[in-house]
PASEBA-1860 file (N, C-alpha, C; in nm, 3 decimals):
! residues 107
1> MRVLPSPS> 12.265/8.509/7.132/12.341/8.622/7.076/12.469/8.683/7.154 ~ 12.587/8.673/7.146/12.685/8.751/7.223/12.687/8.896/7.176 ~ 12.710/8.986/7.283/12.704/9.105/7.281/12.859/9.116/7.264 ~ 12.886/9.206/7.208/13.042/9.237/7.231/13.062/9.330/7.338 ~ 13.186/9.263/7.403/13.220/9.383/7.549/13.281/9.518/7.520 ~ 13.227/9.613/7.601/13.297/9.729/7.601/13.383/9.812/7.722 ~ 13.463/9.884/7.710/13.525/9.930/7.831/13.399/9.960/7.891 ~ 13.312/10.039/7.835/13.219/10.112/7.950/13.090/10.041/8.006
9> SWDDYRRR> 13.081/9.896/7.977/12.981/9.839/8.036/12.944/9.844/8.148 ~ 13.076/9.859/8.257/13.070/9.846/8.397/12.985/9.994/8.439 ~ 13.038/10.122/8.350/12.980/10.263/8.376/12.816/10.225/8.330 ~ 12.804/10.143/8.211/12.631/10.132/8.229/12.595/10.095/8.315 ~ 12.654/9.997/8.393/12.554/9.954/8.509/12.568/10.036/8.622 ~ 12.683/10.135/8.657/12.641/10.219/8.775/12.560/10.305/8.710 ~ 12.527/10.366/8.551/12.375/10.432/8.549/12.305/10.353/8.602 ~ 12.276/10.260/8.557/12.155/10.171/8.563/12.101/10.149/8.704
17> RRLFWIAF> 12.234/10.128/8.821/12.197/10.112/8.928/12.175/10.253/9.023 ~ 12.222/10.379/8.970/12.201/10.495/9.013/12.077/10.531/8.974 ~ 12.036/10.513/8.842/11.866/10.552/8.870/11.798/10.447/8.921 ~ 11.809/10.335/8.933/11.731/10.249/9.018/11.699/10.330/9.186 ~ 11.833/10.360/9.228/11.849/10.426/9.357/11.784/10.577/9.403 ~ 11.776/10.612/9.278/11.697/10.738/9.275/11.584/10.717/9.233 ~ 11.523/10.647/9.164/11.346/10.573/9.150/11.323/10.568/9.276 ~ 11.420/10.480/9.376/11.370/10.395/9.509/11.341/10.538/9.616
25> LGYLPVVA> 11.452/10.594/9.673/11.467/10.692/9.726/11.425/10.825/9.726 ~ 11.385/10.829/9.561/11.304/10.945/9.559/11.150/10.971/9.570 ~ 11.108/10.860/9.585/10.948/10.844/9.571/10.895/10.933/9.662 ~ 10.916/10.911/9.782/10.826/10.971/9.900/10.903/11.096/9.928 ~ 11.016/11.170/9.938/11.030/11.324/9.878/10.933/11.389/9.780 ~ 10.926/11.319/9.618/10.931/11.369/9.548/10.777/11.385/9.524 ~ 10.689/11.274/9.547/10.581/11.266/9.533/10.509/11.355/9.627 ~ 10.525/11.333/9.749/10.500/11.411/9.852/10.497/11.529/9.844
33> SVGLFLKW> 10.593/11.589/9.803/10.646/11.739/9.796/10.554/11.808/9.673 ~ 10.605/11.732/9.554/10.498/11.779/9.444/10.368/11.757/9.446 ~ 10.340/11.624/9.446/10.197/11.600/9.472/10.120/11.676/9.536 ~ 10.178/11.708/9.702/10.105/11.823/9.792/10.064/11.939/9.717 ~ 10.182/12.006/9.677/10.174/12.114/9.596/10.080/12.115/9.484 ~ 10.046/12.019/9.373/9.959/11.989/9.308/9.852/11.984/9.354 ~ 9.800/11.935/9.442/9.648/11.934/9.558/9.610/12.097/9.551 ~ 9.721/12.150/9.582/9.713/12.267/9.643/9.678/12.376/9.552
41> LLGSEVPF> 9.746/12.357/9.432/9.735/12.441/9.334/9.608/12.446/9.244 ~ 9.589/12.304/9.217/9.452/12.237/9.157/9.348/12.232/9.222 ~ 9.360/12.189/9.332/9.258/12.146/9.448/9.174/12.004/9.382 ~ 9.242/11.933/9.354/9.225/11.817/9.263/9.344/11.708/9.347 ~ 9.294/11.544/9.381/9.399/11.481/9.419/9.438/11.392/9.278 ~ 9.336/11.408/9.161/9.452/11.353/9.068/9.537/11.331/9.023 ~ 9.626/11.453/9.009/9.735/11.498/8.973/9.861/11.404/9.054 ~ 9.824/11.464/9.180/9.863/11.348/9.263/9.888/11.208/9.269
49> LVLALTWM> 9.786/11.114/9.208/9.748/10.986/9.194/9.807/10.968/9.103 ~ 9.807/11.033/8.975/9.921/11.023/8.855/10.038/11.024/8.851 ~ 10.095/11.171/8.936/10.218/11.166/9.015/10.289/11.041/9.059 ~ 10.181/10.973/9.156/10.234/10.839/9.238/10.256/10.743/9.123 ~ 10.168/10.713/9.060/10.153/10.584/8.941/10.251/10.630/8.859 ~ 10.262/10.702/8.794/10.398/10.745/8.700/10.547/10.696/8.781 ~ 10.554/10.792/8.861/10.662/10.735/8.962/10.700/10.585/9.010 ~ 10.575/10.533/9.023/10.577/10.343/9.080/10.652/10.275/8.928
57> AFFFVAGI> 10.584/10.359/8.826/10.626/10.285/8.690/10.785/10.278/8.642 ~ 10.824/10.391/8.678/10.962/10.463/8.662/11.024/10.390/8.763 ~ 11.000/10.326/8.880/11.074/10.258/8.974/11.096/10.141/8.929 ~ 10.956/10.094/8.844/10.941/9.911/8.793/11.042/9.942/8.695 ~ 11.088/9.987/8.576/11.146/9.993/8.493/11.262/10.006/8.520 ~ 11.270/10.101/8.597/11.440/10.081/8.672/11.477/10.022/8.714 ~ 11.414/9.917/8.781/11.485/9.800/8.857/11.467/9.668/8.728 ~ 11.349/9.685/8.638/11.411/9.566/8.524/11.543/9.572/8.476
65> RMNTFPCP> 11.568/9.733/8.391/11.705/9.778/8.373/11.803/9.717/8.475 ~ 11.776/9.766/8.562/11.898/9.715/8.646/11.940/9.579/8.657 ~ 11.831/9.458/8.694/11.832/9.342/8.674/11.826/9.267/8.571 ~ 11.835/9.364/8.419/11.862/9.272/8.314/12.003/9.307/8.248 ~ 12.075/9.375/8.296/12.221/9.478/8.283/12.333/9.333/8.220 ~ 12.336/9.355/8.099/12.389/9.255/8.001/12.538/9.240/8.072 ~ 12.596/9.089/8.110/12.738/9.068/8.118/12.804/9.100/8.026 ~ 12.935/9.155/8.069/13.016/9.227/7.960/13.085/9.079/7.902
73> RCGRPFFQ> 13.097/8.939/7.993/13.145/8.848/7.907/13.052/8.750/7.800 ~ 12.952/8.734/7.855/12.860/8.628/7.788/12.729/8.711/7.708 ~ 12.691/8.824/7.764/12.626/8.930/7.660/12.450/8.863/7.720 ~ 12.447/8.759/7.842/12.297/8.744/7.910/12.309/8.821/8.026 ~ 12.145/8.804/8.095/12.168/8.881/8.203/12.248/8.870/8.302 ~ 12.299/8.928/8.357/12.415/8.916/8.466/12.371/8.921/8.580 ~ 12.258/8.926/8.637/12.167/8.858/8.787/12.105/8.790/8.777 ~ 12.051/8.732/8.657/11.941/8.650/8.680/11.927/8.552/8.570
81> TLFYGNPL> 11.865/8.452/8.595/11.857/8.339/8.507/11.682/8.315/8.490 ~ 11.653/8.246/8.420/11.530/8.206/8.379/11.448/8.201/8.504 ~ 11.481/8.112/8.643/11.430/8.072/8.740/11.529/8.089/8.850 ~ 11.585/8.197/8.842/11.676/8.240/8.955/11.771/8.403/8.949 ~ 11.743/8.438/9.015/11.787/8.597/9.021/11.834/8.653/9.151 ~ 11.935/8.716/9.149/12.015/8.749/9.269/12.069/8.872/9.234 ~ 12.032/9.001/9.277/12.072/9.116/9.241/12.204/9.194/9.341 ~ 12.227/9.140/9.393/12.346/9.114/9.516/12.467/9.026/9.461
89> AKRCVRCG> 12.458/8.976/9.321/12.532/8.882/9.297/12.697/8.921/9.265 ~ 12.801/8.868/9.303/12.922/8.939/9.293/12.989/8.867/9.176 ~ 12.910/8.762/9.095/12.990/8.705/8.964/12.880/8.677/8.853 ~ 12.860/8.689/8.765/12.777/8.657/8.656/12.679/8.505/8.719 ~ 12.587/8.529/8.712/12.503/8.375/8.748/12.511/8.270/8.668 ~ 12.520/8.326/8.535/12.523/8.228/8.420/12.715/8.179/8.343 ~ 12.760/8.265/8.394/12.926/8.219/8.325/13.003/8.283/8.417 ~ 12.992/8.320/8.541/13.101/8.351/8.674/13.183/8.435/8.641
97> WPKWEPMP> 13.150/8.520/8.560/13.242/8.627/8.554/13.232/8.750/8.679 ~ 13.392/8.768/8.750/13.327/8.887/8.818/13.287/8.987/8.828 ~ 13.217/9.056/8.931/13.147/9.209/8.892/13.341/9.257/8.906 ~ 13.244/9.395/8.829/13.365/9.483/8.793/13.485/9.482/8.757 ~ 13.501/9.335/8.699/13.632/9.247/8.643/13.635/9.326/8.491 ~ 13.725/9.412/8.449/13.725/9.440/8.316/13.762/9.381/8.214 ~ 13.760/9.341/8.075/13.753/9.268/8.026/13.906/9.246/7.966 ~ 13.946/9.138/7.959/14.073/9.160/7.913/14.109/9.268/7.783
105> GFP> 14.201/9.292/7.754/14.255/9.425/7.629/14.194/9.527/7.657 ~ 14.107/9.544/7.760/14.073/9.679/7.810/14.098/9.759/7.933 ~ 14.153/9.851/7.951/14.206/9.896/8.044/14.123/9.895/8.167
END
């Protein structure tokens, strides 16, 4: 199934990448500060553990969303195939479309 390109395809990738980095870099400060506050407030470690596991799930989903970004040209995942993945690829690993290249006909 081919996905029709849109001028906002790379904007979608930027949002996915930003969300991934927020999940990655925010884990320790958010879980530590909010978790310790909840532990102090409620007197239990359960909310701390729930918050930590929830944030890990958030990180996992954000990573999957970033890695499965569809190529604006071929519509298949830009960074991975069934047996190969490269999250730092500068070209689509399937069709070779350059990263950040706009589709012809779109400014």
